[in-house]
C-alpha positions as CSV (number, residue, x, y, z in Angstrom):
1,M,-43.4,8.2,-191.1
2,T,-44.4,9.9,-187.4
3,S,-46.9,12.5,-187.7
4,R,-44.2,15.1,-186.8
5,N,-42.8,14.3,-190.3
6,L,-45.6,14.2,-191.6
7,L,-46.5,17.6,-190.8
8,R,-43.0,18.9,-191.8
9,G,-43.3,17.6,-195.1
10,A,-46.5,19.6,-195.2
11,V,-44.7,22.3,-194.3
12,A,-42.0,21.6,-196.9
13,A,-44.5,20.9,-199.9
14,L,-45.7,24.4,-199.1
15,A,-43.0,25.7,-198.9
16,L,-42.3,24.8,-202.8
17,L,-45.0,27.4,-204.1
18,S,-42.3,30.2,-204.7
19,A,-44.9,31.9,-207.1
20,A,-47.2,33.2,-204.0
21,P,-47.3,36.2,-203.3
22,A,-45.8,37.8,-200.0
23,F,-48.2,38.3,-197.1
24,A,-49.1,41.5,-195.5
25,Q,-50.0,40.2,-192.5
26,E,-46.6,39.9,-190.3
27,E,-48.3,37.7,-187.6
28,I,-52.3,36.9,-186.8
29,T,-54.2,36.0,-183.6
30,V,-56.3,32.5,-183.6
31,G,-58.8,31.9,-181.2
32,Y,-59.4,28.1,-179.3
33,F,-60.6,26.7,-176.3
34,L,-59.0,25.0,-173.8
35,E,-60.3,21.8,-172.2
36,W,-61.0,21.2,-176.2
37,P,-58.4,18.9,-176.8
38,M,-58.2,18.9,-180.9
39,P,-55.3,17.5,-183.9
40,F,-54.5,21.0,-184.5
41,Q,-53.2,22.1,-181.2
42,F,-50.4,19.3,-182.2
43,A,-49.3,21.5,-184.9
44,K,-49.7,24.1,-182.9
45,V,-47.2,23.2,-180.3
46,N,-44.5,22.1,-183.0
47,G,-45.1,25.5,-184.6
48,T,-46.0,24.6,-187.7
49,Y,-48.1,26.7,-188.9
50,D,-46.0,29.8,-188.5
51,E,-43.3,27.4,-190.3
52,A,-46.3,27.0,-193.0
53,L,-47.6,30.2,-192.9
54,G,-44.2,32.2,-192.9
55,V,-45.8,34.5,-190.2
56,K,-46.4,34.3,-186.2
57,V,-49.4,32.9,-185.4
58,N,-50.5,34.1,-181.7
59,W,-52.7,32.1,-180.1
60,R,-55.7,32.8,-177.3
61,A,-58.0,31.2,-175.8
62,F,-61.3,31.8,-175.3
63,D,-64.4,30.4,-172.7
64,T,-67.1,30.8,-175.3
65,G,-67.5,31.3,-178.7
66,T,-69.5,34.5,-178.4
67,A,-66.4,36.3,-177.0
68,M,-64.9,34.8,-180.2
69,S,-67.6,36.9,-182.3
70,A,-66.7,39.7,-180.5
71,A,-62.3,39.7,-180.6
72,M,-63.2,39.0,-184.5
73,A,-65.5,42.1,-184.5
74,S,-62.9,44.0,-183.1
75,G,-60.0,42.9,-185.2
76,D,-58.2,41.5,-182.3
77,V,-58.4,37.9,-183.4
78,Q,-58.5,37.1,-187.4
79,I,-59.3,33.1,-187.5
80,S,-61.2,31.2,-184.5
81,V,-60.7,27.1,-184.4
82,S,-63.9,24.8,-183.5
83,Q,-66.4,28.4,-183.2
84,G,-69.8,26.9,-182.0
85,V,-72.7,27.4,-185.3
86,P,-75.2,29.3,-182.9
87,P,-72.9,31.9,-181.8
88,F,-71.5,32.2,-185.7
89,V,-75.2,32.6,-186.7
90,N,-75.7,35.1,-183.7
91,A,-73.1,37.6,-184.9
92,T,-73.7,37.1,-189.1
93,S,-77.4,37.3,-188.0
94,A,-76.6,40.7,-186.4
95,G,-74.6,41.9,-189.3
96,Q,-71.3,40.7,-188.7
97,D,-69.1,39.9,-191.6
98,L,-67.4,36.5,-190.6
99,Q,-67.2,33.6,-192.9
100,V,-67.2,29.6,-192.2
101,I,-63.7,28.0,-193.5
102,D,-64.4,24.8,-192.4
103,V,-66.0,22.0,-190.0
104,A,-64.0,21.8,-187.5
105,V,-65.6,19.2,-185.2
106,S,-68.8,17.4,-185.0
107,Y,-69.4,16.1,-181.2
108,A,-73.0,15.6,-180.2
109,E,-71.7,13.3,-177.2
110,N,-69.6,16.6,-176.1
111,D,-71.8,19.5,-175.7
112,N,-75.7,18.9,-173.5
113,C,-77.4,19.9,-170.4
114,V,-77.3,18.2,-167.3
115,V,-80.1,18.2,-164.5
116,R,-79.1,17.9,-161.0
117,T,-79.2,14.6,-159.5
118,D,-81.4,15.0,-156.3
119,L,-84.4,16.3,-158.5
120,E,-84.6,12.8,-160.2
121,I,-85.7,14.2,-163.2
122,T,-85.3,12.5,-166.8
123,K,-86.5,12.7,-170.1
124,D,-89.5,10.4,-169.0
125,N,-90.7,13.5,-166.3
126,A,-88.4,16.7,-168.1
127,S,-91.8,18.3,-168.3
128,E,-90.9,19.1,-164.6
129,L,-88.3,21.3,-165.4
130,A,-90.6,24.0,-165.6
131,G,-89.8,26.9,-163.3
132,K,-86.4,25.7,-162.8
133,K,-82.8,27.5,-162.8
134,V,-80.6,26.8,-165.5
135,A,-76.9,28.4,-166.8
136,L,-76.4,28.4,-169.9
137,P,-73.8,30.5,-172.2
138,V,-76.3,32.5,-174.0
139,G,-76.1,32.7,-177.7
140,S,-73.3,29.4,-177.3
141,A,-74.2,25.6,-179.2
142,A,-75.6,24.8,-175.9
143,H,-77.8,27.2,-175.4
144,Y,-79.3,26.6,-179.1
145,G,-79.4,22.4,-177.6
146,F,-81.1,23.6,-174.6
147,L,-83.3,25.4,-176.7
148,K,-84.0,22.1,-178.6
149,Q,-84.3,20.1,-176.2
150,M,-87.0,22.1,-173.9
151,E,-89.0,22.5,-176.9
152,H,-88.8,18.6,-177.5
153,F,-90.4,17.7,-174.5
154,G,-93.0,20.8,-173.9
155,V,-91.3,23.2,-171.3
156,D,-92.1,26.1,-171.7
157,V,-88.5,28.4,-171.4
158,A,-90.0,31.7,-170.5
159,S,-91.2,29.7,-167.2
160,M,-87.7,29.0,-166.7
161,E,-84.6,31.4,-165.2
162,I,-82.2,31.5,-167.6
163,V,-78.5,32.6,-166.0
164,D,-75.8,33.5,-168.8
165,M,-72.7,31.7,-167.3
166,A,-69.5,30.4,-169.2
167,P,-69.6,26.4,-169.1
168,P,-66.4,26.6,-166.0
169,D,-68.4,29.0,-163.9
170,G,-71.5,27.1,-164.2
171,A,-69.8,23.6,-163.4
172,A,-68.4,25.1,-160.2
173,A,-72.0,26.7,-159.5
174,F,-73.4,23.5,-160.1
175,A,-71.5,21.8,-157.7
176,Q,-72.4,24.1,-155.3
177,G,-75.9,23.1,-155.5
178,S,-77.1,26.9,-156.4
179,L,-78.2,25.5,-160.1
180,D,-80.9,23.0,-160.8
181,M,-79.8,22.8,-164.6
182,V,-76.6,23.8,-166.5
183,C,-75.6,23.4,-170.2
184,G,-72.1,23.1,-171.4
185,W,-69.1,21.3,-173.2
186,G,-65.3,19.5,-172.8
187,G,-64.2,19.5,-169.5
188,S,-66.3,21.9,-167.8
189,L,-69.7,19.2,-168.6
190,R,-67.9,16.2,-167.5
191,R,-67.8,18.1,-163.9
192,M,-71.2,18.9,-164.2
193,K,-71.5,15.2,-165.0
194,E,-70.6,14.2,-161.1
195,H,-73.5,15.9,-160.3
196,G,-75.9,15.7,-162.3
197,N,-77.7,13.5,-165.4
198,V,-78.6,14.4,-169.6
199,L,-81.9,14.1,-170.1
200,L,-80.5,13.1,-174.0
201,T,-77.9,11.3,-175.2
202,G,-75.8,12.2,-178.4
203,A,-77.6,10.2,-180.2
204,E,-81.0,10.9,-178.9
205,K,-80.0,14.2,-180.1
206,E,-79.1,13.7,-183.2
207,E,-82.5,11.5,-184.4
208,L,-84.4,14.9,-183.3
209,G,-81.9,16.3,-186.2
210,L,-80.0,18.2,-183.3
211,L,-76.4,18.2,-185.3
212,V,-73.5,19.7,-182.7
213,F,-70.1,20.7,-184.7
214,D,-68.1,23.6,-184.3
215,V,-66.3,25.7,-187.4
216,T,-63.3,27.4,-188.3
217,S,-64.6,31.3,-188.9
218,A,-62.7,33.9,-190.1
219,N,-63.3,37.9,-190.6
220,A,-64.4,38.1,-194.6
221,S,-61.9,40.8,-195.5
222,F,-59.1,38.6,-194.0
223,V,-60.0,35.7,-195.6
224,A,-60.0,38.0,-199.1
225,E,-57.0,39.8,-198.6
226,N,-55.0,36.7,-197.5
227,P,-56.6,33.8,-199.7
228,D,-53.3,31.5,-199.4
229,L,-52.5,32.0,-196.0
230,V,-56.1,30.3,-194.8
231,A,-55.3,28.0,-197.6
232,K,-52.2,27.1,-195.6
233,F,-53.7,27.7,-192.0
234,L,-56.6,24.6,-193.4
235,K,-54.0,22.5,-194.8
236,V,-51.7,22.2,-191.8
237,T,-54.9,21.7,-189.7
238,A,-55.9,18.9,-192.6
239,D,-53.3,17.1,-192.5
240,A,-52.9,17.1,-188.4
241,N,-56.6,15.4,-188.4
242,A,-55.3,13.2,-190.9
243,A,-52.8,11.6,-189.2
244,W,-55.1,11.7,-186.0
245,N,-57.8,10.0,-188.0
246,E,-55.2,7.4,-189.3
247,G,-54.6,6.3,-185.7
248,S,-51.0,5.3,-185.6
249,A,-49.5,8.9,-184.6
250,Q,-52.0,9.0,-181.6
251,A,-50.0,7.9,-179.0
252,E,-47.2,10.3,-180.0
253,M,-49.6,13.4,-180.5
254,L,-51.8,12.5,-177.4
255,P,-49.7,13.8,-175.1
256,V,-48.6,17.1,-176.4
257,I,-52.4,17.6,-177.0
258,A,-53.1,17.2,-173.8
259,Q,-50.7,19.3,-172.2
260,D,-51.5,22.5,-174.5
261,A,-55.3,21.7,-173.5
262,G,-54.2,22.2,-169.7
263,M,-56.3,18.0,-169.2
264,D,-54.6,14.5,-167.9
265,E,-53.8,12.4,-170.8
266,A,-56.8,10.1,-169.9
267,A,-59.6,13.1,-170.0
268,T,-58.1,14.0,-173.2
269,A,-58.3,10.5,-174.9
270,E,-61.9,10.0,-173.4
271,T,-63.0,13.7,-174.8
272,M,-61.8,13.2,-178.4
273,A,-63.0,9.5,-178.3
274,T,-66.4,11.4,-178.6
275,F,-65.0,13.6,-181.3
276,V,-65.4,13.6,-185.6
277,F,-63.4,15.5,-187.5
278,P,-64.1,15.3,-190.8
279,S,-62.0,15.2,-194.0
280,V,-61.8,18.0,-196.4
281,E,-63.7,15.7,-198.8
282,E,-66.3,15.2,-196.5
283,Q,-66.5,18.7,-195.5
284,M,-67.0,19.7,-198.4
285,G,-69.6,17.3,-199.3
286,P,-73.9,17.9,-199.0
287,K,-73.8,16.8,-195.1
288,W,-71.7,20.2,-194.6
289,L,-70.8,22.6,-196.7
290,G,-72.3,21.7,-200.0
291,G,-75.6,22.8,-198.3
292,G,-76.3,21.1,-195.1
293,A,-74.4,23.3,-192.6
294,Q,-76.1,26.6,-194.3
295,T,-79.9,24.8,-193.9
296,F,-79.0,23.6,-190.7
297,M,-77.7,27.7,-189.8
298,K,-81.3,28.8,-191.0
299,G,-82.7,26.6,-188.7
300,V,-80.8,27.8,-185.9
301,A,-81.1,31.3,-186.5
302,E,-85.3,30.6,-186.7
303,V,-84.9,29.2,-183.2
304,F,-82.9,31.9,-181.4
305,V,-85.9,34.7,-183.2
306,T,-88.7,32.2,-181.9
307,A,-87.1,32.4,-178.2
308,G,-85.9,36.0,-178.9
309,S,-82.4,35.8,-178.9
310,I,-82.1,37.5,-182.1
311,P,-84.2,40.0,-183.8
312,A,-84.3,38.7,-187.3
313,A,-82.4,35.7,-189.5
314,L,-81.0,36.1,-192.7
315,P,-82.7,35.1,-195.8
316,D,-79.9,32.8,-196.9
317,Y,-76.7,31.8,-194.8
318,G,-75.0,30.7,-198.2
319,P,-73.3,33.9,-198.2
320,T,-71.6,33.1,-194.3
321,V,-69.6,30.1,-196.0
322,N,-66.4,30.1,-197.9
323,T,-65.7,26.9,-199.8
324,G,-62.6,29.0,-201.5
325,P,-59.7,28.2,-199.2
326,L,-60.6,24.6,-198.6
327,A,-60.6,23.7,-202.1
328,A,-57.7,25.7,-202.6
329,A,-55.8,24.2,-199.2
330,S,-57.1,20.5,-200.6
331,A,-54.7,21.1,-203.6
332,L,-51.9,21.9,-201.7
């Protein structure tokens, strides 16, 4: 069975749920990133979400997870796919009523900081970063990774000049030689590496306890009012992930995903080879939504409090995770 038929089969199965109530929404808007290729985009392009949910799904591209939070706060966006954990933590710590509804992707190798080549700074002499100029998207996963790496190397962040810049802009400025260090992800990170080197590999970061993963997030009120719709959204996503993870459908899916991500196929394949898309069962386990993600978010918040990025952490990030829709999706 092709992946397209697999996804259509999922839609047909969802259509059998005749007892489900009518949705209040006639359409929804979902946020995502360009140059961040993921299996859900195959379903996005083929209209699988619209068919399964029974509503029109509009898609809006973003540069940062903090911009996603702002759009969800305004009500312009209901769901964000692959929002970084740090911007989610920042938003919920400030009182925004968002919820994690699944783990979108794990990608330790695809979010990092890059030091300008001619500085000749590596992990062995990282102390020389003191006083240097770095660009990063403040409040993002890249920002958190930067703070943890500087903490590990004993570099005083207060001594550095930090510029708030989205990864595409940071990569361009880095190429022009106006920055000493820059942090980002995806296509921007690939361009950054053309002019510099990373300090730590993904595996080395994970050894420090620096998990790098994104979540699917949504307004809590939207989830509460539309539980069946959210469950069906997660079901389509899970089926697309399963089709990609199985392997045989990748040849069919890759060109579609690449075009939707605004990338060539080679770059898309290279990027996705560094991604892990956990199954629903894995997501519900202790490493992720069964406790690990909540503990990790608390740690992220405490780092940002220490850095002065947020005034205070929540006592517990457990209430910001809602596994109900994912559990319902697994039963569809």
